C-alpha positions, -999 to 999 in steps of 0.1 A, spaced: -158 228 467 -173 227 432 -201 204 443 -209 227 473 -210 258 450 -233 241 425 -255 229 453 -261 265 467 -261 283 434 -294 283 414 -277 294 382 -266 259 369 -301 244 375 -318 274 359 -296 274 329 -299 236 324 -337 236 328 -340 266 305 -323 251 275 -338 217 280 -374 230 284 -369 255 255 -359 226 232 -391 208 242 -411 240 237 -398 245 202 -408 209 193 -443 213 207 -449 247 192 -436 232 160 -466 209 161 -487 241 160 -467 257 133 -465 228 109 -495 206 119 -519 229 137 -544 230 109 -547 192 109 -549 190 147 -576 217 150 -596 201 122 -595 166 136 -592 171 173 -606 206 180 -590 232 201 -593 212 234 -580 181 218 -550 199 204 -542 214 238 -542 179 252 -518 167 226 -495 196 234 -496 188 271 -488 152 265 -459 161 242 -446 186 268 -447 160 296 -431 133 274 -402 154 263 -397 175 294 -398 147 319 -370 129 301 -350 161 295 -354 177 330 -350 147 353 -312 146 350 -310 179 368 -324 163 400 -313 127 394 -295 125 427 -328 133 445 -355 119 423 -356 88 401 -369 90 365 -401 72 373 -409 93 403 -400 125 385 -423 116 355 -451 109 380 -446 143 397 -441 162 365 -472 146 349 -495 157 377 -478 191 379 -479 200 342 -514 185 337 -526 207 365 -509 237 349 -525 229 316 -560 223 330 -560 255 350 -546 276 322 -570 261 297 -600 266 320 -591 302 325 -588 306 287 -620 288 278 -640 305 305 -627 341 302 -610 343 269 -588 373 258 -561 388 280 -581 382 312 -581 345 306 -544 346 297 -534 365 328 -554 344 352 -540 313 336 -505 327 338 -509 331 376 -528 300 387 -511 276 363 -475 282 371 -482 284 409 -500 250 407 -471 235 387 -445 247 412 -464 237 443 -473 202 430 -439 195 417 -423 204 451 -449 184 470 -447 153 450 -409 152 453 -412 157 491 -394 190 490 -401 218 515 -431 240 508 -427 267 482 -420 302 495 -439 332 483 -408 348 466 -403 315 447 -439 315 435 -438 351 425 -406 345 405 -422 316 388 -453 336 378 -431 366 366 -408 344 345 -436 324 330 -456 356 322 -425 373 306 -420 344 283 -456 338 274 -465 375 267 -433 382 249 -441 354 226 -477 367 223 -464 401 213 -439 387 188 -466 366 172 -489 396 169 -461 417 155 -454 391 127 -490 395 116 -491 433 120 -485 458 91 -450 465 105 -441 429 107 -455 422 72 -434 450 58 -403 439 76 -408 403 64 -421 413 30 -400 386 13 -417 359 34 -450 344 23 -479 346 48 -477 309 59 -439 312 65 -444 344 85 -471 327 107 -448 297 113 -420 321 123 -443 338 148 -454 305 162 -418 293 167 -407 326 182 -436 322 207 -423 287 214 -388 301 220 -398 328 245 -424 305 262 -397 279 267 -372 305 280 -397 319 305 -413 287 319 -380 268 315 -362 293 338 -391 292 362 -390 254 363 -352 257 369 -359 276 401 -382 249 413 -357 221 404 -330 240 422 -352 238 454 -356 200 448 -319 194 441 -306 216 469 -330 210 498 -333 177 518 -367 161 517 -391 165 545 -383 142 574 -407 112 576 -420 105 611 -404 74 627 -424 42 624 -443 33 655 -426 4 674 
């Protein structure tokens, strides 16, 4: 009975994916907070984004696969997650570099998560994503991303500077970057949890029988 409830409830998968991906997000945003200057100087903005994508894939694939281990092997999950997350990163980065500002961020926050969800489901041979699922993925990702954006802006604002007056500027910036990593991880992590629930709960698409 416990197994059946866990199969039909999305909550355990969402919670598990959320804390796992949030951990990975804090590590990756930590690269920005504590080593961003070096990365930007030596690799440029695009190069640093690539490093972050690789770090997300390396950590998240290992941390998230146990959620769907009864359906997907580690190697197969890494393959699917690599394609899905790189597609997310490329689409988000393209929107940012081409449009910049809030327009680029909003476009990236729509097309990137949708691509991630659809590709992850497709590569694990799970049923096609529904419109409600894709909308939820976009909303959760956007909430996490833009909440972090607002917190980062607040830390650098006069109000934030006054509230954190005992903190030196570099420490305030690091705090803002880590807070962004926290909310980003919570948002996209819960969105990924919804997708992983679909993978864990639904049987794969039936393969056509081999011709005799």
